[in-house]
Structure formats: C-alpha cells, structure tokens
N, C-alpha and C positions, 0 to 999 in steps of 0.2 A: 504494500500500500504506500503510495507516495504522500509526501507531506501535504500537497494541495488537496488530495482526495480526503485526507483526514480532516483538514480544516473545513471542507465543504460539508462533510458529515456532521461535524460539530455545529456548524451554522444551521443546518437543517434541523438538528435535534433541539437547538435553542429556539428557533423560529416557529416550529410546528405548534407548540402549546399556545403561543401568542396568536397565531393565525386562527386556531380553533376557538379561542376565547372571543376574538374580534368577530369571527364568523357567527358564533352563537348569539352575540349581542345584536349584530346586524339582522340576523334571521328573526329574532324576537321583535325588533323594531319594525321590520317589514310586516310581520303578522299583526302588530298593533295598528299600523297604518291602513291595512286593507281589510281588517275585520270589522265586525259590527259590535258595538258596545252593549254589554248586558250587565245587570246588577243582581247580586245574590245576597241575601241576608246572612249574617254570621251569628252563630250561637256560642258554643263553648270555646275554650281556649286552653293552650298550654304554652306559656310565654317563652320558653327557651329550648334551644337545641344545642347542648354544650359542645357537640362535635362539629357543628356546621356554622356556628356564629349566632347572631341574634335574629331569630325568626319568630314571628307570631304564628302559632299553630292554632287553628280554629276548626269548627265544624260548620260546614256550609248548610244553611237552613233551606233545603230544597222544598218547594211547594209541590208535593207529589200529586199528580193527576191519577186518582184511583189507588193510592197507597204506594208506599216505597217497595221497590223490587230491585233485583240485581240483574247483571248480565250473565249469571251462571248458566242459564239454560239457553242462551242465545250465542250464536257465532257471529262475528263481525257486528258488535253491539255499539250503539250510540245512545247518548242521552238527548232526547228530543226536547227542544225548548219552544214553548208557545208563549208569545208575548202577551202580557196582561195590560199594563199601562206604563208610561215612562217612569224609569227609576224604581220600578217595583219588580220583585223577583218573578221570573217566568214560571208558568206551570211546566212541570217536567215529567217525563216517563222514559223508560228504556224501550228500545225497539231495534230491529235490524237496521243497519245503516242505510241499506237501499230503501227502506220504508220511510226514512226520515225526510224524504223530499217534501212530504206534506207538512213538515214542521217549519217554523219561522227560522230556526237554526238548529244545528246539532253539534254535539261534542263527542268525538270518538272516545270509547271507554278508556283506552290507554292514556288519554290526555287528562283525565279527571284528577290524577294525582297532583298535577300542576296547580290545582285550585286550593290545595290544603295548607299552604303556608305563604307568609309574606315576610321578606327580608326587611329588617329595620337597622339603621345605622347604629353601631355600638356606642357612639358618643352620647346619644340621647335615648338609649334603649329603655332605661327604667322609666323615664318620663313618658315616652311613647306607649309603653306597655300599660302604664296607669291610665292614660287617656283612652286607649282602646278598651281596657277592661270595663271602665265606667260606661263607655258607649255601648258595648256589647250587652251589658246588664239591662240597659234601657231600650234595647232593640234599635239603636241608632248607629249600628255599624253595617256597612255594605262593602261587598267586594266588587270592584269594577273590572270586568274582563273583556277582552276582545276575542271574538270567535270568527274564524275564517269560514269560507264556504266549504272547505275541505274537512272541517271538524277539528282544526287545531285551535288551541286556546292559549292565550297569554294574559297573565295578570297585569293589569295596568296600574291599579291603585287600590288602596284600602281607604274607604271614606268613613269618617266619623262626624256625626252632626252635619252631614251634607258638604263636607270639605275634606280634601286629602289629609291623611294622618299627619304628614310633616307640617302642613300649614296649621293644624290644630295646636301644634307645639308652640307656635308663635303667639297664640291668643292668650 
C-alpha cells in the first residue's frame, strides 16, 4: 500500500461519518418541507434518556377510530390519519398501506417510533422539562409532525400552550 493510498483511506474514513450526518439532516429537512403538518396530543412522559442525551419521552395520545389496534395481524401496515379540524389530533386507525389512499395521510408502521421522543438542549433541559410536564398535565402539549405522501414522518416541534417549547422558555 502506498502512502497516498493510505492517506486517501484515512480521509474517506474521517469524511464518511460527516457526510452521513449532513445527509441525514438534509433528508429530514427535505421531508419537513414537502410534508403536511399534523398535530398529536401528548400524554405521559419520561424526561431523560441517560445514554442518548436529553430527550423528552412521551406517549402520543392517539384519537382511535373504533378503538386502539396494532399492526400485528397486518402486513405492510400504516397508521391512517383522518383530519378533524386545524391543530386538533386526527382520528387514526391501522390499515394496509395500499388501503390508506382513502385517508387524508398515512404513516408507515416502521416510522411510528420517530414520534416517541423529542430532543431538548442540555443547557436548559431541566427548565424545558418542567414547562413540558406542566403543559402535559393540563393537556396543553402537542407534537407537530410533518408527514410525506410516502408515509415518512419527521418531528418538527413540540408545542406547549400553542408555542414551540424553546420559545416557552423565554416567557
């Protein structure tokens, strides 16, 4: 192996993680821009993930149409979203993805995990957690997500008292 080949390999090894991170951020931003905004109510919470940083974990308060079900008995499963009114949680049910064309939007089953947590900056974590917990107890916490026509989902923001969580810190 020549010294120039060795340097090229090192540069590729160093650049690859950066390219992957930037690509992931760009893909999320792309999905945010082309998706439709939906709002989900939030119920419970678990404020910390010690291994992955400061995240707010919560339970999405789905408005089930006909009772909660799962994808266990369906192959190629999607969560069907039916619009209610602006900034109110949609009515939801699980169905085969091909059948969700009748829905206002749908989220692929494997994308639902993305809805379960929200990263908060460590510098203000305890104050943001306190604000979120208070809002969640009074049903004033909403999750704002962007859903693409392909069923991909990206969390845009966590709203408390109709404003982004970070802005609530300034009040």
